[in-house]
C-alpha positions in Angstrom: 24.0 11.9 64.4 22.6 13.4 61.2 25.6 12.0 59.2 25.0 8.5 60.6 21.3 8.7 59.7 22.2 9.8 56.2 24.7 6.9 55.8 22.0 4.5 57.0 19.5 5.8 54.6 22.0 5.5 51.7 22.9 1.9 52.7 19.1 1.0 52.9 18.5 2.5 49.4 21.5 0.6 48.0 20.3 -2.6 49.6 16.8 -2.0 48.3 18.2 -1.4 44.8 20.2 -4.6 45.1 17.1 -6.6 46.2 15.1 -5.1 43.3 17.8 -6.1 40.8 17.8 -9.6 42.3 14.0 -9.9 42.1 14.1 -8.6 38.5 16.7 -11.3 37.6 14.7 -13.9 39.3 11.6 -12.8 37.5 13.4 -13.1 34.2 12.7 -16.8 34.0 12.2 -18.2 30.5 8.8 -19.0 28.9 8.8 -22.0 26.6 6.0 -22.2 24.0 5.2 -25.4 22.1 2.6 -26.0 19.4 1.8 -28.2 16.4 3.3 -25.8 13.9 4.9 -22.4 13.4 4.7 -20.4 10.2 7.8 -18.5 8.9 6.0 -15.6 7.2 9.1 -14.5 5.4 9.2 -17.6 3.2 5.9 -19.5 3.9 7.6 -22.5 5.3 5.9 -24.4 8.2 8.0 -25.7 11.1 6.4 -28.8 12.6 6.5 -29.3 16.4 8.2 -25.9 17.2 9.6 -24.7 20.5 10.1 -21.0 21.1 11.9 -19.7 24.2 11.1 -16.2 25.4 13.2 -14.3 27.9 11.9 -11.0 29.2 10.4 -9.4 26.0 12.4 -11.2 23.4 12.6 -14.5 21.6 15.9 -16.1 22.4 15.6 -19.5 20.7 13.5 -21.2 18.1 13.8 -24.9 17.1 12.1 -28.2 17.0 10.8 -29.7 20.2 13.5 -31.7 21.8 16.5 -30.1 20.1 17.4 -27.9 23.1 16.4 -27.4 26.7 15.3 -24.3 28.6 16.3 -23.1 32.1 15.2 -25.0 35.2 12.7 -22.3 36.2 11.1 -22.1 32.7 7.3 -21.8 32.4 5.9 -24.1 29.7 2.9 -23.3 27.5 1.7 -26.1 25.4 -0.6 -25.0 22.5 -1.7 -28.4 21.1 -3.4 -28.2 17.7 -2.3 -24.6 17.2 -0.1 -22.8 14.6 2.1 -20.0 15.9 2.3 -16.7 14.0 3.8 -13.3 14.6 1.4 -10.8 16.2 -0.7 -9.2 13.5 -0.2 -5.5 12.6 -3.1 -3.2 11.4 -1.8 -0.1 9.8 -5.1 1.9 9.8 -7.4 2.1 12.8 -9.2 4.7 14.8 -9.3 3.5 18.4 -11.2 6.5 19.9 -14.3 5.9 17.6 -16.9 3.1 17.4 -18.9 2.0 14.4 -21.8 1.1 16.7 -22.1 4.6 18.2 -24.9 6.7 16.5 -23.2 8.8 13.8 -23.9 12.2 15.3 -23.8 11.2 18.9 -20.1 10.6 18.8 -19.5 14.2 17.8 -20.5 15.3 21.3 -17.9 13.1 22.9 -15.3 15.0 25.0 -11.6 14.1 24.9 -11.9 12.1 28.2 -14.9 10.2 26.8 -12.9 9.4 23.6 -10.0 8.2 25.7 -12.3 5.8 27.5 -13.5 4.5 24.2 -9.9 4.1 23.0 -9.0 2.1 26.1 -11.8 -0.3 25.5 -11.0 -0.7 21.8 -7.3 -1.1 22.4 -8.0 -4.2 24.6 -10.4 -5.6 22.0 -7.8 -5.2 19.3 -5.1 -6.9 21.3 -7.4 -9.8 22.2 -8.0 -10.3 18.4 -4.3 -10.9 17.9 -3.3 -7.5 16.7 -0.2 -6.6 18.8 0.7 -3.4 16.8 -1.5 -0.8 15.2 -1.2 2.6 13.5 -3.9 5.0 14.6 -4.5 7.5 11.8 -6.5 10.2 13.5 -8.1 10.9 16.8 -9.5 13.9 18.8 -7.4 15.8 21.4 -4.5 13.4 21.3 -6.6 10.8 23.2 -5.0 7.8 21.5 -1.5 9.2 22.3 -2.6 9.2 26.0 -3.8 5.6 25.7 -0.5 4.6 23.9 1.5 6.1 26.8 -0.7 4.2 29.3 -0.1 1.0 27.5 3.7 1.6 27.4 3.7 2.3 31.1 2.0 -1.0 31.8 -1.2 0.6 33.2 -3.6 -0.7 30.6 -3.7 -3.5 28.1 -3.5 -2.8 24.4 -1.4 -3.1 21.3 1.8 -1.2 20.4 0.5 2.0 18.9 1.9 4.4 16.4 -0.4 7.4 16.6 -0.8 10.3 14.2 -2.8 12.5 16.5 -4.7 15.1 14.4 -5.0 14.2 10.7 -4.0 17.2 8.5 -6.7 18.7 6.2 -7.4 21.7 4.1 -10.2 24.0 5.3 -13.5 22.3 4.5 -11.9 19.1 3.3 -12.1 15.5 4.5 -10.7 15.5 8.1 -12.2 18.9 8.8 -15.6 19.0 10.5 -18.2 20.3 8.0 -21.3 19.1 9.7 -22.0 22.1 11.9 -23.3 25.5 10.8 -20.9 28.4 10.2 -22.0 30.4 13.3 -20.5 27.7 15.5 -17.1 28.3 13.9 -16.0 24.7 14.3 -12.6 23.9 12.8 -10.8 20.6 13.2 -7.5 20.8 15.0 -5.6 19.3 12.1 -6.6 22.0 9.5 -3.6 23.6 7.8 -3.6 25.5 4.5 -0.4 26.2 2.6 3.0 24.5 2.8 4.3 26.4 5.9 1.1 26.0 7.8 1.2 22.3 7.0 4.8 22.1 8.2 3.8 23.8 11.4 0.9 21.4 12.0 3.3 18.4 11.6 5.6 20.0 14.1 2.7 20.6 16.5 1.5 17.0 16.3 5.0 15.7 17.0 5.3 18.2 19.9 2.4 16.5 21.6 3.5 13.0 21.0 2.6 11.8 17.5 4.9 9.1 16.2 3.2 9.0 12.8 1.7 11.6 10.5 -1.4 11.5 8.3 -2.9 14.0 5.8 -6.0 13.9 3.7 -5.0 14.2 0.1 -8.6 13.8 -1.3 -12.2 13.9 -0.2 -13.6 11.0 1.8 -16.7 8.9 2.5 -17.5 9.9 6.1 -17.3 13.7 5.6 -19.8 16.2 4.5 -19.5 18.1 1.3 -16.4 16.4 0.0 -16.1 14.2 -3.2 -14.1 11.1 -2.7 -12.3 11.4 -6.1 -11.3 15.1 -5.8 -7.8 16.1 -4.7 -7.5 18.4 -1.7 -3.9 19.3 -0.9 -1.7 20.5 -3.7 1.5 18.7 -4.6 3.5 21.5 -3.0 1.6 21.2 0.3 2.0 17.4 0.2 5.7 17.6 -0.4 6.0 20.0 2.6 4.2 17.6 4.9 6.2 14.6 3.8 9.5 16.4 4.0 8.8 17.7 7.5 7.6 14.2 8.6 10.7 12.5 7.2 13.0 15.2 8.7 11.7 14.0 12.1 12.3 10.4 11.3 8.6 9.4 11.1 6.4 7.7 8.5 3.7 9.6 6.6 0.4 8.3 5.4 -2.0 9.9 2.9 -5.7 9.4 2.8 -6.5 9.2 -0.9 -9.4 7.8 -2.8 -9.1 9.7 -6.0 -6.7 9.0 -8.9 -5.0 12.4 -9.0 -4.6 12.5 -5.2 -3.1 9.0 -5.1 -0.5 9.9 -7.7 0.3 13.3 -6.2 0.8 11.7 -2.8 3.1 9.1 -4.3 5.2 11.7 -6.1 5.3 13.8 -2.9 7.2 10.8 -1.3 4.5 9.6 1.1 5.3 6.2 2.7 1.8 4.7 2.4 -1.5 5.6 0.6 -4.7 4.7 2.4 -7.9 3.5 0.7 -6.7 3.8 -2.9 -10.2 3.5 -4.4 -9.7 4.8 -7.9 -6.4 3.4 -9.1 -5.2 3.3 -12.7 -2.1 1.6 -14.3 -0.1 4.8 -14.0 -0.7 4.8 -10.3 0.5 1.2 -10.0 3.7 2.1 -11.9 4.3 5.2 -9.7 3.9 3.2 -6.5 6.4 0.6 -7.7 8.8 3.3 -8.8 8.7 5.1 -5.5 8.4 2.0 -3.3 5.0 3.3 -1.9 2.9 1.0 0.2 -0.9 0.7 -0.3 -3.2 0.2 2.7 -6.7 -0.7 1.4 -9.7 -1.3 3.7 -11.7 -3.7 1.5 -13.8 -5.4 4.2 -15.6 -2.5 6.0 -17.8 -1.6 3.1 -20.0 -4.6 4.0 -20.5 -3.4 7.5 -21.3 0.2 6.4 -23.8 -0.8 3.7 -25.5 -3.3 6.1 -25.6 -1.3 9.3 -24.8 2.2 8.4 -28.3 3.5 8.0 -29.3 1.8 11.3 -26.3 3.6 13.0 -27.5 7.0 11.7 -25.0 7.4 8.8 -26.4 10.1 6.5 -27.5 9.1 3.0 -24.8 11.3 1.4 -22.2 9.2 3.1 -23.8 5.9 2.3 -24.0 6.9 -1.4 -20.3 7.7 -1.4 -19.6 4.3 0.1 -21.6 2.7 -2.7 -19.5 4.7 -5.1 -16.2 3.5 -3.8 -16.8 -0.1 -2.7 -16.7 -2.0 -5.9 -14.0 0.3 -7.4 -11.8 -0.1 -4.4 -11.9 -3.9 -4.6 -11.1 -3.8 -8.3 -8.2 -1.4 -7.5 -7.0 -3.8 -4.8 -6.9 -6.6 -7.4 -5.0 -4.3 -9.8 -2.5 -3.4 -7.2 -1.8 -7.0 -6.2 -1.4 -8.1 -9.8 0.8 -5.2 -10.4 3.2 -6.1 -7.6 2.6 -3.0 -5.4 3.8 -3.4 -1.8 0.8 -3.8 0.5 0.0 -3.6 4.2 -3.0 -4.6 6.1 -5.2 -1.6 6.9 -8.8 -2.2 8.1 -10.0 1.3 9.1 -11.4 -0.2 12.2 -14.0 2.2 13.7 -15.8 2.1 10.4 -16.7 -1.4 11.5 -16.3 -2.8 15.1 -12.9 -3.1 16.7 -11.8 -6.7 17.3 -13.2 -7.8 14.0 -10.0 -6.7 12.2 -9.1 -10.2 11.0 -12.2 -10.5 8.9 -10.4 -8.5 6.3 -7.9 -11.4 5.7 -10.5 -13.4 3.8 -11.4 -10.5 1.6 -7.8 -9.9 0.7 -7.5 -13.5 -0.4 -10.9 -13.3 -2.2 -9.7 -10.3 -4.2 -6.3 -11.5 -5.3 -3.8 -12.3 -2.6 -2.6 -15.7 -1.6 -3.0 -16.5 2.1 0.7 -16.0 2.6 0.6 -12.6 0.9 -2.3 -11.6 3.2 -0.4 -12.6 6.3 2.8 -10.8 5.1 0.7 -7.7 4.6 -0.1 -7.9 8.4 3.4 -8.9 9.6 6.7 -8.3 7.7 5.4 -5.6 5.4 4.1 -3.2 8.1 7.2 -3.9 10.1 9.3 -2.6 7.2 7.0 0.3 6.5 7.2 1.5 10.1 11.0 0.9 10.3 10.6 -1.9 12.8 11.9 -4.8 10.7 14.6 -5.6 13.2 12.1 -6.1 16.1 8.7 -7.0 14.7 6.9 -8.8 11.9 8.4 -12.3 12.2 9.2 -15.0 14.7 13.0 -14.8 14.8 15.6 -15.0 17.5 16.3 -11.5 18.9 12.9 -10.2 17.8 10.3 -8.9 20.3 8.1 -11.7 21.5 4.8 -10.8 19.8 3.2 -14.2 19.2 -0.3 -15.4 18.4 -1.7 -18.8 17.9 -4.7 -20.1 15.8 -6.3 -23.4 15.4 -5.4 -25.1 12.1 -3.3 -23.9 9.1 -3.9 -20.4 7.9 -2.3 -21.2 4.6 -5.1 -23.6 3.9 -7.9 -21.6 5.6 -7.2 -17.9 6.2 -10.4 -17.5 8.2 -8.7 -19.3 11.2 -7.1 -15.9 11.9 -10.6 -14.6 13.0 -10.4 -16.8 16.1 -7.0 -16.2 17.9 -6.6 -18.4 20.9 -3.3 -17.2 22.3 -1.8 -13.7 22.4 1.6 -12.7 23.7 3.0 -9.1 23.4 6.5 -8.2 24.5 6.7 -11.5 26.3 3.6 -11.0 28.3 0.6 -13.4 27.9 -2.7 -11.5 27.4 -4.9 -14.3 26.1 -4.6 -18.1 26.5 
């Protein structure tokens, strides 16, 4: 009797698996997207009256409307008056923080509270058309938890590469210097010396980091650091980068100051963030080593307009005034010099969801509209070693598709109002 029961259970399980497979196949109907135009960001060519066929999470066909047909059960989405683009990629965000939160109030946030903030901001970011982001520093691995929830289909948000704890020297930018010594507060990413830094990289990866960031110089939003002063030694930077690359990940260096920028490049870092005080030698080194620059040239406007109102201390506002003009001049120098660039907004210094406002500043300070769009599509895909899946609208690529009204090559500000968002073949905004 027990044997018969077991046989019946096994048959039921097999039947259930078969029904699930059939349901999955039935649910794999194609989605057909049509629009007025589609931009090939690799060459700047515009395809008129495009038709994109998506099956599951991938693009399976692209052509002009009427040149081929989709399956009988295909779902059609007509985006009249729209231009199709690849989902945007922002290579520098902090999802667990808000610019609008009073400066010191956020320091009291627990890890669960930071996680809730990150969930909110992940959705805002996705709705703005950014289907992939790199989060370069959070507390308690909160963004890694949000990333895993997104990947499990439990919450909505972009594809996330998360660095976890940003590495810092004791008392440097990315350490917490705001509290008195008797409280003995030390940020979780602090590591002094090459072997301690290697250990911290390994610890971050152990707890789920799929990117690494270290602070090579002082920064704007820390206490007691000077933005132009180098923090980590070249030996320490090389140890961090080597350990990161050994594990197959991409390393980013926060660096405002000239010496720190150059040291990070020589250490082999994949991208340098901020790059406020750049000279011609730095440009030449970046080109020699193939280093990407990620320069947040919009958020200064928000900080200097609303920072005092949000409780940002005068020390930090003064440092922002020190770097803002210099950073934009450095951006122009890097573009003219032919350095590889990626879109990095540092969202959290200004409100999440406003990421695309940086596009117009990138054009204002030296890029063509196509270069600005490439900085948020094909370039970050290559930086993050995702160039076979992301960054362009191509057959076989993941179906990350956004739509805007009008032609972004003629008016880049249309990117600030994304009307349609698809990530991994799922429509999130229409």
